[in-house]
N, C-alpha and C positions, 0 to 999 in steps of 0.2 A: 186275591189271586196269587198263586204260588209261582207263577212263571212270568217272565218279562218278554218284551218284543225281541230282545237279542236272542233269547232261547228259541223263539218261533222262527226267526230268520235262519239261525244255525240249523234247525231241524228241516226247514224247507229245502235247503241245499241249492238255491238259485241266486245266492248273493243278496245283498241289501238293496231292495228295489228303490228306496228313497235315495240312497247314495248313487245308484246307477242313474237315476233320473236327473241328478244334478249335472251329469255330463252334457245333457242337451238343454237343461233349464237355463243355463247362463248364455247359451248361444242366441243371437238375435236375427231372425229371418229378415227383419226390415233393413238391417245393416247390409246383408248380402244383396237384397234387392236394390239398395242404394248404389252399391258397387256396380251392379248390372246396368243401372241407369247411366252411371259414369262412362262405362265402356260404350254404351249406345251413343252417347253424346260424342265420344272420341271418334267413333265410326262416322258420324255425321260430319264432323270437322274434316276427317280424312277425305270423304267424298267431295266436300267443298273445295279442298285443296287440290284434289285430283282434277276437278273440272277446270280450276285455274291453270293447272299445269298443261292440260290439253289445249286450252286457249292460247298458251304461250308457245306452242309448237311452231306455228307459222312465223311468229315473230323471231324465234330463235333461228329458224332456217334462213331468214333474210338478214337480220340485224348483226349477226356474228360472222359475216363473211366480208372479205375485202376482194372484190371481184369474184372469182370462182374459188378462192382459197379460204377455207374456214379458219377463223382465229383460234377456236378450239371446237371440239366436237359437240356443239350445243344440242343437236337433235338426239345424240346418244345420251347426253346428260339428262335431257327432259324425259326420254324414254325410261331411263333408270329411275327417275323420280316418280313417274307414273306407276312403274311396277311396285316400288316401295310403298307408295300411298295406297295402291290397290290391295296389296298383300296386308298392309297394316289395317286398313279399313275392314277387310274381310275377317282377319283374326279378331279384331275388336268386336265385330258383330257376333262371331262364334263364341267368344269369351262371355259376352253379355248374355247370349241365350243360355249358355251353360250355367252361369251364375244365377240366372232367373230360375232355372230348374232346381239348382241346389237350394235356393231360398224356399221354393215351394215344398220341396221334399223335407227340409228342416221343419217348416211350419206344420206339415202333416204329421211328422214324427213327434214333435212336441205336443201337439193336440192329442195324439193317441196315447202317449205316455202319461200326460196329465189326466186323461180320462180313466186310465187304468188305476192311477194312484187314488183318484177320487172314489172310484168304485171300491177299491181295497179299503180305504178309510171308512166308508159307510158300512161295509160288511163287517169289519172288525168292531166298529162302534155298536152295530146292532147285536153282535155276539156279546159284547160287554154289558149292554143294557139288559139283554135277556138273562144273563147270568145274575145280574144284580137284582132283577125282579123275581127270580125263582123263589118258591116257597121254602120255608125252613127245611133243612135236611139233616140226617144223621151224618156223623163224620165220614162214614164209609160212602154214603151217597154223595156227599160233597166232594170227596176225592174223585169218585167216578165222574161226576159232572165236570169237575175241573179238567180231568183228563180228556173228556169229550170236547170241551171248549178248546183245549190246546190243539187237539187233532184238527178241529174245524179251522182254527186260526192258521195252522201250518198249511192246510189245504188251500186257504184263501191266498196266503203269501206265495205259495208255490204256483198257483194258477196265474194270479195277476203279475207276480214277479217274473214268471217265465215268459208271459206275453210282452212285458216291458223289455226283457232281454232280447226277444226276437225283433221287436220294433227297432231297438237301438243297434243290434247287430246288423240287421238288414240295411239300416241307414248308413252304418259305418262302411259296409261293403259297397253300397252305391256311391258314397262320398269318395271312397278310395279310388273308384273307377273314374269319377268326375275329376278328382285331383290329378290323376295321371293324364287325362285328356287336356286339362288346363295347362299342365306342365309342357305337353307337346306343342301347345299353341304359344308358349313363351310366357305364361303367367303362373306364378307360384303363390299359393296362399301365404300371405305375409306372416312372419313370425311375430310374437309379442315384442313390443318396442322396449320393454324394460322388465325387470323382475329378477328373481334369483336364478343363478345358472341351472340349466337342466341337468339332472343327474345322468351320468354316462352309464351305459350297460355294464354289467359286471365283467371284469377282465377274465377271459377264459371261462365265462359262466356256462353252466349247464343249460339245456333248453328250459328246464323248470325255473331256474334263476332268471333267465332272460324273460320268460313269460311274466314272472312276478314283477320284474323291473318295468316292463311295458305297462302293466296294469296299475302300477303305482304312480304313473305320470298323469297329469291333468290332460284334458282334451286339448288345451292350448299348447301344452308342451309337446304332445304327440304331433299336432299339426306343424309345430315349429320344426321338429325333426324331419318330417316329410318334406317341408319346404326348403330346408337349408342343408340337411345332411342325410339324404335318402340312402347313401351308401352305408350308413350306420345300421340300418335295419333290413335292407333288401334281402340279405342272405342270412339273417340272424334266426337260427332255429329257436322256436318258442314264441315268436311274434306271429300274430294272426295272419292268415294267408292273404286277406284283402289288403293288409298294410304292406306286406312284402310285395304284392303285385303293384300297388301304387308307387312304392319306392323304386322298384326295378323299371317300371315304365318311364319314370322320370329320369332314371339313370341311362336309359336307352338314348335319350337326346344328348346327354353329355358324352357318352361313349362314342356315339356316331361322330360328334364334333372332334373328339380327341383323335379318333382313327383317321379322319379326313386330314387333320393337321399333320399327324405323324407320318402318314403315307406320303403326303406331298413333300414333306421335308426330307424323308429318307430317299424318295425317288430322285430328288434334286441332288442329294449328296452322292447317290450311286452314279448318276449320270456324270457328275464331276469326276468321280474316281475312275470311271471307265474311260474317260477322255485322256487320262494320264498315260504316258508311254509305258510299255511293258518293261519289267526288270530284265536284266541280263545276268545269267550266272557267270561264274569265272570261266566256264567252258564256252561262253558265248551264246548259250541257249536262252531264248526269250521266254519268259513266263509272265502271265497276266499280273497286273498290279494287285498285290495282296489286300490293298485297302478295300477293294470291292467285295471281297469274300464275306466278311461279317455283315456288310450292308445288304447283300443279297439275302442272307439268312434272316436278318431283321425285317426286311421287306416281306419275305415269305410269311413270317410269323404274324405281322400286322395284317397282311392280306387274308390269312386264315381267320384271324379275329373278326375282320370285317365280314367275311363270308358267314361266320357263325352268327354275328349280330343280324345280318340280313335274313338268315333262316329263322331266327327267333321272331323278328318283326313279321315275317310272313305267317308264322305259326299262330301268333296271338291275334292276328287280324281276323281270324275266323269267328270271333265272338264266343262268349261264355268260356273265356280262358283266363287263367291266372298265371303270371310269371313269378315263380317262387324261388328261382335261383338264376343269377346272371353273374358269371365270373369269367371274363374273357381272357385275362392274363395272369390268373393266380396259380395255374398248374402247367403241366406240359401241353395241355390242349384246352380250348375253351370249354366251359361247363355251363349247363343250364337245366332247368326243370320247368315244365309247363303243365298246368292242370287243366283238365276239361271238367267244368262244373265248379261248384263252390265248396272248397275244402273246409271252410269255416262252418258250414251248415249241413253238409251232406250226412245222411245217416250211415252211408257206407263209403269208405275211401280206399282206393287201391293205389299202390305205388309200384310202378314197373321199372325194373333195371335191366337194360339190354347188355349184350356182351361184345365179343370180338368184332373189331372194325367199326364200332359205333362212334360217330362224331356228331356234334351239334349241327355243323353245316350240312352234312349229308343226310342225317337221319331224324332230326328233331320233328320235322313235319310229318314224316311217315309214322314214327312211334306215337306222336300225339293223335294221329288218325286211328292207330290201333286202339288207343284208349277211348276215342269216340265210339268205336265199335263195341268195346266192352261195356261202356256206360249205357249205350242204347240197348244192348241185349239185356243187361242187368235190369234196367228200368222197365223193359217190356215184361220180364219175368215177374218183377214186383207188382206190376199193374194187374197181373192175373193171379196174384197170390192173396187170398182173403186175409185182411188185417195188415197187409203191407202196401196197399195201393198208393199211399201218399209218401212213401219213403223215396229218398233220392240217392244218387250215386255220383261220386267224383273219381276221376282217374288221373294219376300223375305220371308223365313220362320223365324219368329222372336220369339224366346223363351228368351226374355230379362227381364223376371220377375219371381218371385217365384210362379209358378202356384200351386194352391191347390192340395193336394194329399188326398186320403182317410185317410191316417195315420195322417194328420194334421187337421182333422175335429174339434178337441177341442182346436186348437191353433188360437186365434183371428186373428193374422196377416196373417194366411194362411188357414183359414177355407173357404170352398166353400159355406157355409151358410151365410157368411158375405161379405161386399163389400171392406174390407180393402185391401186385396191383389190386387184387381182390381184397386183401387184408386192409390196405390203406383205404380203398373205396368203401369197404364195409364199415370202417370206423365213422366215416362221414355219413353214410346211409343210416346207421343206427341213430345218430343225432337227428337226422331228418325225421325218422319215425317218431322219436321221442318228442320232437318239436311239435308235430301235429297234435299229439295228445295234450301236451302242456299248454298249447294255445287255446284249448277248448275245455276249460275247467268245469263248465256246466252241462256239457253235452258230449260225452266220450263217444267217438265214432267207432263203428266196426271197421277195423283197419286190416287190410290184407296186403301182404308183401308178395309181389310177382317177380320172378326172375327167370331169364332165359339164357341158356348157354353159359358163357363165363360170367354173365350177369347173375346167374343163379348161385355161382360160387361166391360172388360179392355179397349177394343177399344172405347166403349161409353164414358168412363171417359177421354180417350185420346182426343177424338174429342171435348170434352168440354173445353180442355186446349189449343189445337192448334188454330191457327188463320186462315191463308189462305193456309195452305199446302195441304189439302186434297180436291180433286175434286169429288170423289164418295166414298160411303161406302156400303158394302154388309155385312149384319149381318145374320147369319144362325144358326138355332138351339139355339136361344138366350133366356136366362131367364130374360133379361132386360138390358137396356143400361145406368142405373144409372140416368135416368130422365124419366118424363112423358110428356115432351114437346120437340118435334123434333127441335124446334128453339134453344135449348141449344147446339145442335151439330153444330159445325162450319163447315158445309158442305153446298154448294149451294142448294137453295130451289129445291126440287124435286129429289135430288140425294142421299137420304138415302133409301136404298133398303133392303128388308127383304125377306128371304126365310124360309118357314116352311114346313117340310115334314109330311106326314101322320104318325101317331103313334110316333111322337116326343113329348112326354109329357113334357120334360124339357122346350121346346119352349113355353109351355102353362102356365108356372109357374108365370110369371110376378113378379119374386122375387125381382128384382132391378128396380122398376119403372113399368110403364104400359107394358103389354105384347106387344112387338114390332109389332106383327101382327095386333094389333089394335091401333097403334100409329098414330094419325092424321098427315098427311103429309108424311108418309112413303110409299114407292112404293113397291108393292108386286109382286114377281116373282115366276114362277112355279117350282115345284119339281115333277110334275106329269109325266107320260109317254107322250111325245110330239113328233111332227114331225117338223124338221127344215131343209130346203134346201133338202128335199126329203129323209132325214135320220131319222130313228126312234131313239129317245132318251129315255133311260130307266127312270123309276121312281125311286126316292130316297125315302126310308122309314126309319123310326126310327131316331136316333139321330146322327149317325156317318157316313153317306154315301153321304154327300153333294158334296165331291170333287172327287168322283169316275168318271173317264173318261166315255164319252158317256152317261151321265145322263143329264136330263134337267137342274138340279141344277148347275152342273159344267159348262154346256154350257152357262147358264145365267150369271154365275160369270165371265166367260171369255169374254162374250159380253160386260159386264159392264166395265171390266178392260180395254178393248180396245176402249171404248167410242162408240161402234156400237149399240146404243140404239134401232135402228130400227130392229135389229136382235133378240132382246130379246123376250121371251115368257112370257106374263104377267099373273097375277092372279094365281090361283091354290094353294094358301096357305090354308091349311086345318084347319077346326075348330076342336079342340080337347077338351078333358074334361075340361082343364083349361079355355078355351074360354067361357065355360058355367058358371063355378063356381068361377073363380078368378077375 
């Protein structure tokens, strides 16, 4: 035989199935079940102690009083003890149940992977035996037979290796979710007790380098990072979405605690400063004590971070969510990104970037709801498209930049009248796009960039920086893409799409390059009232109604996101005042 298994693995393009299987082969479901049993026992002890504390209540009420005067507040102390024991017992029960589920899921995954490896081994062995027992052949016939055997071996590795990847990827996704839940209950999967130091991610690494670093780690090292240093990977472009989600969910707990402490401390300092007497100028005019001014500003910033965190918590509580970015204090305003669906496995992924006045606290729930609508419309279209029925969609609401606000109009770095915020945000958005592709080496998704208003300008700058990540772009209500040449956008030819509604004067401005509605090479989609598949789709008018369900604009966005180009309704972009005069 003129080829080896390494040649077959390389040609199959799904990675080494035997190496991938080692990731779960060393894990022991029995050890996880033993941990679950330990927490069950701890819960039982907590219930026994709680019963004893309840029996102590009447004793405390009598024995710790002299006359009618309590020596100390024993009833309050026993009540606090009861609460602690009750909470501890309930948490221990929940942790036990979760660990039991993890153990069962691990056992099922190991069984499935081992079955695929066994089937693959038997199939390759049968192919080898058949080749060895073949009758004598001419050199040409032998070469053809060897080529056919190679093709069959590649097909076998691709099929079984692909299923192994799906089994392990699905388990990784579920485990990451379980890990986040366990962290919220106060239990972190323990890091290895000893061993070589875990390699750090590359300093200033690209998404591709970050992805390679993560894949180079053992399962134990990856779990150790999630348990001890979730902030290392939560926002790291190139790391799988389920890992980022687990890390950021764990960080929610620590961020909540940090904000509670800092808000309490700052509030106390501010109260102390405000009690100090006012200053008097040399004219005798009283002015407030200046110590309070920076403290008020600090308290406002902390309160804004807390509001953003609470909005994120409400958003991800909806189920089927992934928290892909959490940065409460790294910029001028809190930043976050939430996905609807599974970005690691979806066939089609959309990333939506909003514009002026967008904030995490005010808009994250609403924008995530918009992505729910796009995902649902897209999957409905796929379910009715022959050959696409089983394809899936994920949508990301990305507020990963300091979007301009009306109050920042005079600040150059955050002014809606200038491109600076879009340029800075575009650099980060391009890395986010590249990170999605880098995190999926075996299943490149169909990736669509969505941008609205100033967010479309940010998207335009991102598309000028990314290379091969984005397959389609839909820009709606756009004041410009930061260029007047569609070839500057690194999107396949014919896949830059523009939607402009009637009476959307912002889309007529052409403030940042040519009005996209008149950009040569851009594809125009309708926002009019239309009929599709026998259903009437409403018209979108004005600047802010493009993503409303059952409109032609949202339908066209979903059809583009799913790659069902033949479903789209073309034309219909209206001529506004800016089209005549700008």
